[in-house]
C-alpha positions as CSV (number, residue, x, y, z in Angstrom):
1,M,57.6,156.0,5.0
2,E,56.2,159.6,5.0
3,R,52.7,158.5,5.8
4,L,54.0,156.2,8.6
5,L,56.1,159.0,10.0
6,S,53.3,161.4,9.9
7,A,51.0,159.0,11.6
8,T,53.6,158.2,14.3
9,L,54.1,161.9,15.0
10,N,50.4,162.3,15.3
11,V,50.3,159.6,18.0
12,I,53.2,161.2,19.8
13,K,51.4,164.6,19.6
14,N,48.3,163.1,21.2
15,R,49.9,160.8,23.7
16,G,53.4,162.1,24.5
17,E,56.1,164.6,23.7
18,Q,58.6,164.8,20.8
19,L,62.1,165.5,22.2
20,F,64.2,165.1,19.0
21,I,63.7,164.5,15.3
22,D,65.9,164.5,12.1
23,V,64.7,163.1,8.8
24,A,67.4,164.7,6.8
25,R,68.8,161.3,6.0
26,P,68.2,157.7,7.3
27,Y,70.2,157.7,10.6
28,A,70.0,154.7,13.0
29,Y,67.1,156.5,14.6
30,T,64.5,159.1,13.5
31,L,63.4,160.7,16.7
32,V,63.2,160.5,20.5
33,A,59.9,160.7,22.2
34,K,58.6,160.6,25.7
35,F,55.4,159.0,26.8
36,D,54.5,159.5,30.5
37,N,57.9,159.3,32.2
38,R,59.6,157.0,29.7
39,K,61.7,158.0,26.8
40,Y,62.2,156.0,23.6
41,I,64.7,156.2,20.8
42,M,62.6,155.5,17.7
43,K,63.3,154.4,14.2
44,I,60.6,154.8,11.5
45,A,61.0,152.7,8.4
46,K,58.6,151.1,6.0
47,D,60.2,147.6,6.3
48,A,62.3,146.1,9.0
49,E,64.9,145.2,6.4
50,E,65.6,148.8,5.7
51,V,67.3,149.1,9.1
52,S,70.8,148.0,8.6
53,Q,72.9,145.8,10.9
54,S,75.2,148.8,11.7
55,A,72.1,150.9,12.7
56,I,71.0,148.1,15.0
57,K,74.4,148.2,16.7
58,D,74.1,152.0,17.0
59,L,70.6,151.6,18.6
60,K,71.9,149.0,21.1
61,L,74.9,151.1,22.1
62,L,72.7,154.2,22.5
63,S,70.0,152.3,24.4
64,F,72.5,150.5,26.6
65,H,74.5,153.5,27.6
66,T,71.7,156.0,28.0
67,N,69.2,153.5,29.5
68,T,66.7,154.5,26.9
69,P,64.7,151.8,25.1
70,S,64.9,151.6,21.3
71,I,61.8,150.6,19.2
72,C,61.5,150.5,15.5
73,V,58.1,151.3,14.0
74,V,57.6,149.6,10.7
75,S,54.8,148.5,8.4
76,S,56.3,145.2,7.3
77,V,59.0,142.6,7.8
78,K,60.6,141.3,4.6
79,G,57.7,142.6,2.6
80,Y,55.0,140.9,4.8
81,L,52.6,143.0,6.9
82,L,53.5,143.0,10.6
83,Q,50.3,142.2,12.4
84,R,48.9,144.2,15.2
85,G,50.0,142.8,18.6
86,V,52.9,141.0,17.1
87,V,56.5,142.3,17.5
88,Y,59.6,141.3,15.6
89,L,62.8,140.9,17.6
90,R,66.0,141.4,15.7
91,N,69.3,141.3,17.6
92,D,67.4,142.4,20.8
93,I,65.8,145.4,19.2
94,V,62.0,145.5,19.0
95,F,60.2,146.2,15.8
96,M,56.4,146.8,15.8
97,S,53.5,148.3,13.9
98,L,52.2,151.7,14.8
99,A,48.9,150.0,15.9
100,T,50.9,147.8,18.3
101,L,52.6,150.9,19.7
102,A,49.3,152.6,20.2
103,D,48.0,149.5,22.1
104,I,51.1,149.5,24.3
105,L,50.4,153.2,25.2
106,E,46.9,152.1,26.2
107,G,48.5,149.5,28.6
108,I,48.0,146.5,26.2
109,E,51.3,144.7,26.2
110,P,52.1,142.4,23.2
111,I,52.3,138.6,23.7
112,F,53.3,137.4,20.3
113,K,56.6,137.7,18.4
114,L,57.6,137.0,14.9
115,N,60.8,134.9,14.4
116,R,62.1,133.4,11.2
117,G,58.6,133.7,9.7
118,V,56.8,132.0,12.6
119,I,54.6,133.7,15.2
120,T,55.1,132.3,18.6
121,A,54.3,133.1,22.3
122,S,56.3,132.5,25.4
123,I,54.2,130.4,27.9
124,D,54.6,130.8,31.7
125,G,55.3,127.2,32.4
126,E,54.6,127.4,36.1
127,K,51.2,129.1,35.7
128,L,50.3,126.7,32.9
129,R,51.1,123.7,35.1
130,A,49.2,125.2,38.1
131,K,46.1,126.0,36.1
132,R,46.1,122.7,34.4
133,E,46.3,120.9,37.7
134,Q,43.6,123.2,39.2
135,A,41.4,122.2,36.3
136,G,42.1,118.5,37.0
137,M,43.5,118.1,33.5
138,S,46.3,115.6,32.8
139,L,49.2,116.3,30.4
140,G,47.7,114.0,27.9
141,A,44.2,115.5,28.1
142,L,45.7,119.0,27.4
143,A,47.9,117.7,24.7
144,A,44.9,116.2,22.9
145,N,43.0,119.5,23.3
146,L,45.8,121.4,21.8
147,G,46.6,119.0,19.1
148,V,50.2,118.5,20.2
149,T,52.1,115.6,22.0
150,R,52.3,115.1,25.7
151,E,56.0,115.8,25.5
152,T,55.3,119.2,23.9
153,V,53.0,120.3,26.7
154,Y,55.7,119.1,29.2
155,R,58.3,121.3,27.5
156,Y,55.9,124.3,27.6
157,E,55.6,123.8,31.3
158,R,59.3,123.6,31.7
159,G,59.8,126.8,29.6
160,E,61.9,125.0,27.0
161,I,60.0,126.0,23.9
162,E,57.6,128.6,22.8
163,A,54.1,127.9,21.4
164,P,53.2,128.7,17.9
165,L,50.4,131.1,17.3
166,K,47.4,128.7,16.9
167,V,48.5,126.6,19.9
168,A,49.1,129.7,22.1
169,E,45.7,131.0,21.2
170,K,44.1,127.8,22.4
171,I,46.1,127.8,25.7
172,I,45.0,131.4,26.3
173,R,41.3,130.5,25.5
174,I,41.5,127.7,28.0
175,F,43.4,129.2,30.9
176,G,43.4,133.0,30.3
177,E,45.8,135.5,28.9
178,D,48.0,135.7,31.9
179,V,49.4,132.2,31.1
180,A,51.4,133.8,28.3
181,K,54.3,136.1,29.1
182,K,54.1,139.7,28.0
183,I,56.9,141.2,26.0
184,D,58.6,144.0,27.8
185,I,59.6,146.7,25.3
186,N,61.4,148.6,28.1
187,E,63.9,145.9,28.7
188,K,67.5,147.0,28.3
189,P,69.1,145.4,25.2
190,R,71.9,142.9,25.8
191,V,75.2,144.0,24.2
192,S,77.6,141.2,23.8
193,Q,81.4,141.5,24.3
194,E,81.9,140.7,20.7
195,E,79.6,143.7,19.7
196,L,81.4,146.0,22.0
197,A,84.8,144.9,20.8
198,S,83.7,145.4,17.2
199,R,83.0,149.1,17.9
200,Q,85.6,149.9,20.7
201,I,88.1,152.7,19.7
202,G,89.3,153.5,23.3
203,T,88.6,152.7,26.9
204,N,84.8,152.7,27.2
205,I,84.5,154.6,23.9
206,Y,82.5,153.0,21.1
207,K,82.2,154.1,17.5
208,L,78.8,155.1,16.1
209,L,78.4,154.6,12.4
210,E,74.9,155.9,11.5
211,S,74.3,158.5,14.1
212,H,74.8,162.2,14.7
213,P,77.6,161.7,17.3
214,D,80.6,159.9,16.1
215,A,81.1,157.9,19.3
216,I,79.7,157.3,22.7
217,K,81.7,157.2,25.9
218,Q,80.7,155.8,29.3
219,E,82.4,157.2,32.4
220,D,80.4,158.3,35.5
221,K,78.1,159.9,32.9
222,T,77.2,159.3,29.2
223,I,79.0,161.4,26.7
224,L,78.3,161.8,23.0
225,I,81.4,162.5,21.0
226,S,81.4,164.8,18.0
227,E,84.5,165.0,15.8
228,G,83.3,167.7,13.3
229,A,81.0,170.7,12.9
230,E,78.5,169.1,10.4
231,R,76.3,167.2,12.8
232,Y,77.4,169.0,16.0
233,Q,74.2,170.9,16.7
234,K,72.0,167.8,16.2
235,T,74.4,165.8,18.5
236,V,73.8,168.5,21.2
237,E,70.0,168.2,20.7
238,L,70.2,164.4,20.8
239,A,72.3,164.5,24.0
240,Y,69.8,166.8,25.6
241,A,66.9,164.5,24.7
242,L,68.8,161.5,26.1
243,G,70.2,163.1,29.2
244,A,73.7,162.8,28.0
245,E,76.6,165.3,27.6
246,V,78.6,166.3,24.5
247,E,82.3,166.3,24.1
248,R,84.0,167.9,21.0
249,M,87.0,166.1,19.5
């Protein structure tokens, strides 16, 4: 963890700006950084499983209400090394290796995602069909080339299923990388009504369990609520980094 944090801070120093940090204990986030004009709430952990489900909910609430993407920089997922260029999506929060983050900062967006132990890519079905037809290739011919069924290729073109790593790599070799959809790490996380209800403690007020503020409130502005003096100063620093305000309870 210390080595990964140090390496991450070095990347931030060279490519961006550190706006907030606290490593006193494992909060839902570790720091807030800015690259170009985009801020990120960042969690640094050795393994993705070290990030609790309650921390994930905190990240989603903070991201959703401050319009600041959350990313988790990790070395592994369930003990297995997270490969460069592959992201792990957990409840709409993106986990990636530091090497993948460095690539993104160079403009190289990831294509592959890890889900339930399988690496896949989302294929742009319209582009795949158009390029296949331009190449004069039938569904059957492409299926034979990829080592899958005709029905599978048909479902790729309809956007019904994702392609496993080896098949996706073959599709990219044949038709080019733009036939695979890029993963947008800046996309706002989806927060379900059930997730909101599980944390709601008042009108547009949601409890935070693993953060410096005790709650977050959304009115015409975003407000971080602090109930005590222990973490108040860090709540102020976090609010400043995220463009929010602080309210003492």
